[in-house]
C-alpha positions in Angstrom: 1.6 30.9 -2.5 2.1 30.7 1.6 2.8 26.9 2.6 0.3 25.2 5.1 2.4 25.3 8.1 2.6 22.4 10.6 3.0 24.5 14.0 6.7 23.0 15.7 3.9 21.9 18.9 1.8 20.0 16.1 5.2 18.1 14.8 6.0 17.5 18.5 2.6 15.5 18.5 2.8 13.6 15.9 6.5 12.7 16.1 5.1 11.1 19.5 2.4 9.3 18.3 4.6 7.7 15.5 7.2 6.8 17.6 4.1 5.0 19.7 2.8 3.3 16.7 6.1 2.0 15.8 7.1 0.6 18.9 3.5 -0.8 18.9 3.1 -2.5 15.0 0.0 -4.9 14.6 -0.4 -6.5 11.4 -3.1 -6.1 9.0 -6.9 -7.0 10.9 -5.9 -6.7 14.1 -4.7 -3.0 14.3 -7.0 -2.6 17.8 -4.2 -0.8 19.6 -3.6 1.6 16.2 -7.2 2.0 15.8 -7.6 3.3 19.3 -4.6 5.3 19.4 -6.1 7.3 15.8 -9.2 7.8 17.7 -8.6 9.0 21.0 -6.3 11.5 19.1 -9.3 12.8 16.9 -11.8 12.9 19.7 -9.7 15.8 21.1 -9.9 18.0 18.5 -12.9 20.5 18.2 -14.5 19.9 14.9 -13.6 16.4 14.0 -16.7 13.9 13.7 -15.9 10.1 14.1 -17.7 8.2 11.3 -18.7 4.5 11.3 -16.0 2.5 8.9 -18.3 -0.9 8.8 -15.0 -3.1 9.7 -13.5 -3.8 13.2 -10.3 -1.8 12.6 -9.3 1.3 11.0 -10.7 5.2 11.4 -12.9 7.5 9.7 -13.1 11.2 10.4 -15.0 14.3 9.0 -13.9 17.4 9.5 -17.0 20.0 7.7 -16.2 22.8 6.1 -18.1 26.0 5.8 -19.6 24.8 3.1 -18.9 27.1 0.4 -16.7 24.4 -1.1 -16.4 20.4 -2.2 -15.8 17.3 -0.1 -12.7 15.7 -0.5 -10.8 12.6 1.0 -7.6 11.5 2.2 -6.5 8.4 3.2 -3.4 6.6 4.8 -2.4 3.2 5.8 -2.1 2.1 9.3 -0.9 -1.9 9.0 2.5 -3.0 9.6 4.2 -6.2 8.6 5.2 -9.7 9.8 9.3 -9.1 10.1 12.0 -8.8 12.8 13.4 -5.0 13.1 17.3 -5.0 13.2 17.6 -0.8 12.8 18.5 0.2 16.2 16.3 2.8 18.3 14.8 4.1 21.5 11.5 3.2 19.9 12.4 0.0 18.0 9.4 -3.0 18.2 8.4 -4.2 21.0 6.1 -6.6 19.3 8.1 -9.8 18.6 8.5 -10.5 14.9 6.6 -7.7 13.7 7.7 -3.9 12.4 6.4 -0.8 10.7 8.9 -1.8 7.8 6.6 0.2 5.4 6.4 3.3 7.1 2.5 3.1 7.6 3.3 4.5 10.9 5.0 7.5 9.1 1.8 7.8 6.9 -0.7 7.5 10.0 1.1 10.4 12.2 1.0 12.8 8.8 -2.7 12.4 8.2 -2.9 13.3 12.0 -0.8 16.1 11.5 -3.0 17.5 8.7 -6.2 16.9 10.7 -4.4 19.6 13.5 -3.6 22.1 10.2 -7.0 21.4 9.0 -8.7 22.0 12.3 -7.3 25.1 12.9 -8.2 26.6 9.4 -11.8 25.6 10.6 -11.5 27.4 13.9 -10.1 30.3 11.5 -12.9 30.4 9.2 -10.8 29.2 6.2 -11.6 25.7 5.7 -14.2 26.0 2.7 -14.1 22.3 2.0 -15.5 19.3 3.8 -12.2 16.7 4.4 -12.3 13.1 4.9 -10.2 11.7 6.8 -9.4 7.7 6.0 -7.2 5.6 8.3 -7.0 2.5 6.4 -6.3 -1.4 7.8 -5.0 -4.1 5.9 -3.0 -2.3 3.1 -0.2 -4.8 3.2 -2.5 -7.6 2.0 -4.1 -5.2 -0.5 -7.4 -6.2 1.2 -8.5 -3.2 3.6 -9.3 -0.8 0.6 -11.8 -3.4 -1.0 -13.1 -4.2 2.5 -14.0 -0.6 3.4 -15.4 0.2 -0.4 -17.7 -2.9 0.2 -18.7 -2.2 4.2 -20.5 1.0 2.3 -17.0 3.6 2.3 -18.9 5.9 -0.3 -22.9 6.0 1.0 -20.6 7.2 4.4 -18.5 9.9 2.3 -19.3 11.4 -1.3 -15.9 13.0 -1.8 -15.0 14.6 -5.5 -11.7 13.4 -5.3 -8.9 11.3 -2.9 -5.4 12.0 -2.6 -3.1 9.5 -0.5 0.7 9.5 -0.3 3.5 7.1 0.7 7.5 8.0 2.3 9.5 6.9 -0.1 13.0 5.8 1.0 14.9 5.9 -2.4 14.0 9.8 -2.4 15.7 11.9 0.2 13.4 13.7 2.6 12.5 17.2 2.0 11.1 15.9 -1.9 7.6 15.6 -3.5 7.5 13.2 -6.1 4.7 14.2 -8.6 4.6 11.6 -11.5 2.0 11.7 -14.0 0.4 7.9 -15.3 1.2 5.0 -14.1 2.7 5.2 -10.4 2.5 1.8 -8.5 1.5 -1.7 -10.6 -1.1 -3.7 -11.1 -0.9 -7.4 -9.2 -2.7 -10.4 -8.4 -1.3 -13.1 -6.3 -2.1 -16.7 -6.4 -2.0 -19.9 -4.8 -0.8 -22.7 -7.5 -1.2 -26.4 -6.5 0.3 -29.2 -8.1 -1.2 -32.4 -7.1 0.4 -35.9 -7.7 0.2 -39.4 -6.1 2.9 -40.1 -3.7 4.1 -43.4 -2.3 7.4 -45.4 -1.9 10.6 -43.3 -3.3 12.0 -46.6 -4.6 9.0 -46.8 -6.9 8.9 -44.1 -8.8 6.6 -45.9 -12.1 4.0 -46.1 -9.2 4.0 -42.9 -8.2 3.1 -39.3 -9.4 5.9 -36.9 -8.0 4.2 -33.2 -8.0 8.2 -31.8 -6.9 9.2 -32.6 -10.4 6.4 -31.1 -12.0 6.6 -28.0 -9.8 9.8 -27.3 -10.8 9.1 -27.7 -14.0 6.2 -25.2 -13.6 8.9 -22.5 -12.3 11.3 -22.9 -15.2 8.5 -22.3 -17.5 7.4 -19.2 -15.6 9.9 -17.5 -16.4 9.4 -17.4 -19.9 5.8 -15.4 -19.2 8.2 -12.2 -18.8 11.2 -13.0 -21.2 8.9 -14.5 -24.1 5.2 -13.8 -23.7 4.6 -10.1 -23.0 6.0 -7.1 -24.5 9.8 -5.9 -23.1 8.6 -2.5 -23.3 6.1 -3.2 -20.6 7.3 -3.8 -17.4 5.8 -7.4 -15.7 7.6 -9.5 -12.9 6.3 -12.8 -12.1 7.9 -13.9 -8.9 7.4 -17.2 -6.7 7.9 -16.1 -3.3 7.0 -19.8 -1.4 7.3 -23.4 -2.4 6.4 -25.8 -0.1 5.8 -29.7 -0.7 7.5 -32.7 0.6 8.2 -35.7 3.2 10.4 -38.4 4.5 13.3 -38.9 2.4 11.3 -42.6 1.5 8.3 -41.1 0.4 7.2 -38.9 -3.1 4.9 -36.1 -1.8 1.1 -36.2 -2.5 0.9 -32.3 -3.1 3.5 -29.5 -3.6 1.9 -25.6 -3.0 3.6 -22.2 -4.3 2.7 -18.5 -3.8 3.3 -16.2 -6.6 2.6 -12.8 -7.6 2.3 -11.2 -11.0 2.3 -7.4 -11.5 2.8 -4.7 -14.8 2.0 -1.0 -14.5 -0.1 -2.3 -17.8 -3.0 -3.5 -17.1 -3.0 -5.2 -20.8 0.0 -6.5 -19.9 -0.9 -8.2 -16.4 -3.9 -9.9 -19.0 -1.5 -11.4 -20.9 0.9 -12.9 -18.1 -2.3 -14.3 -16.4 -3.3 -15.7 -19.5 0.2 -17.0 -20.3 0.4 -18.4 -16.4 -3.0 -20.9 -16.8 -1.9 -22.0 -19.6 1.7 -22.6 -18.9 0.6 -24.4 -15.4 -2.1 -26.1 -16.9 -0.3 -27.6 -19.6 2.8 -28.6 -17.7 0.7 -29.8 -15.4 -0.7 -32.7 -17.9 2.7 -33.0 -19.1 3.5 -34.5 -16.1 0.6 -36.4 -15.3 -0.7 -33.9 -12.4 -3.6 -32.4 -11.6 -3.4 -28.8 -10.7 -5.5 -25.5 -9.7 -4.4 -21.6 -9.2 -6.2 -20.0 -6.4 -6.1 -16.3 -7.6 -6.2 -13.5 -4.9 -8.2 -10.5 -5.7 -7.3 -7.9 -8.9 -5.2 -4.4 -7.5 -5.9 -2.0 -10.7 -2.5 0.1 -11.0 -2.0 3.6 -9.2 -2.6 6.0 -12.0 -2.3 9.7 -11.4 -4.9 11.1 -13.8 -3.9 14.0 -16.1 -6.7 16.1 -14.9 -5.5 15.9 -11.4 -2.0 16.9 -12.4 -2.6 20.6 -11.8 -4.2 20.3 -8.6 -1.9 17.9 -7.2 1.4 20.8 -8.4 -0.8 23.4 -6.7 -0.9 21.4 -3.1 2.8 20.3 -3.6 3.9 23.8 -4.0 2.2 24.8 -1.6 3.4 22.4 0.8 6.9 22.9 0.3 7.6 24.9 -3.1 11.7 23.8 -3.2 10.5 20.2 -3.1 9.0 19.4 -6.0 10.6 16.5 -8.0 9.7 13.0 -10.5 11.0 9.8 -10.3 10.6 6.3 -12.0 7.2 4.7 -11.5 7.4 1.2 -9.4 6.2 -2.3 -9.9 5.0 -2.5 -6.2 1.1 -2.2 -5.3 -1.4 0.3 -3.7 -5.1 -1.0 -2.8 -5.7 2.5 -3.1 -6.0 1.8 -6.5 -9.0 0.8 -5.8 -10.4 4.1 -4.3 -9.4 5.6 -7.9 -12.1 3.1 -9.4 -14.5 5.2 -7.8 -13.5 8.7 -7.9 -10.6 11.0 -8.9 -7.4 10.3 -7.6 -4.1 11.3 -6.8 -1.4 9.4 -5.1 2.1 11.3 -4.2 5.2 10.2 -3.0 6.8 12.1 0.2 11.2 10.9 0.1 11.9 9.7 3.4 15.8 9.1 3.3 18.4 11.3 5.5 20.7 12.6 2.8 24.1 10.1 3.1 22.4 7.7 4.1 22.2 4.2 2.3 18.4 3.2 1.0 17.1 0.6 3.2 13.9 -0.1 0.7 10.0 -1.0 2.0 9.9 -4.4 3.7 13.4 -4.7 4.9 14.4 -5.0 8.4 16.7 -1.7 8.6 13.9 -0.2 7.1 13.9 3.7 8.8 12.0 6.7 7.9 13.9 10.3 8.3 10.4 11.9 10.6 11.5 15.4 9.5 10.2 14.7 6.6 6.5 14.3 8.0 5.7 18.0 8.6 5.9 18.2 5.0 3.5 15.5 4.5 1.0 16.6 7.0 1.3 20.1 5.2 0.9 18.3 1.6 -2.2 16.3 2.7 -3.6 19.5 4.1 -3.1 22.0 1.1 -5.0 18.6 -1.1 -7.4 18.8 0.5 -8.1 22.2 1.3 -6.9 23.7 -2.1 -9.1 21.1 -4.5 -11.6 23.4 -6.1 -14.9 22.0 -7.8 -15.1 22.4 -11.2 
């Protein structure tokens, strides 16, 4: 099968877009300029209809097929991170303290490349499927997919399947990762509050010290992974921030911690959450403190369904038959999983590391992508959308 080819002049277009977005990154829910860039690009393409998203940022568009096929959705995320870029390039971030450290600019430009391929196919009378293009905001906080769905996304579009992808910096550019089953983890983030009773540091017997309690909670939570969940299930519990305290002569009133728990197994995650609550409540009681856990939205695991595997393989082979590979799953999470609760889904990884370079993982200040891989990513998006056959 011939691969869906992104023409050289089309690649140059999306490369310019990618570099522009990289220089002007925007954090979750603030992607107004990015939204404008995407809309302006799509408005110039014949056969693209812009739809309302129902939320302030992000773009939803449709390319209508000839009516003989079905409806397929493609999703890319568009937001950046609050992080200072340390990788030197001519298109280094101009927004202080913000960078595309996860490659969402790569994803956005690649989906725009797919739009170029698909509209060209439409003009040639070769597009049977209708294709929905979802440029999703706020993935980094894993809130954007839910916001779109709650705003009526699936009242506006009715896809039979949805495909997404993520660049993967531990895999060389030129490779497409096909992994059936759990690919990225389920997670819940939390804020833990330990509430004591502050007072003068010289009178500990009159105070209830939440810092001592918080230290015990952190130590005890390590047993959730080591002693409370099956060692064959991948589970991670990390405390990412702890804040509390006062001048040296005063005991604090409260300590606040932010944490995440995640697993490739939904059952293991449930068990971990139960033990977290028990440990925090009982440790707090032992130290005569009050406590509260504020749980954020549950994000399920990204599951690549067996019934979607053959379609995914066909699309990947059409995009680049020499590039197919597999890789171990990751405990990073993706709110793409929420779409999979509505329609059958498949999530690809596209290698983005320049061969021979050291790996700079996602969310690192020197993270960068080999942008030659965008050609492959655009072709993969287009193939996934156009080759899917309804049952």
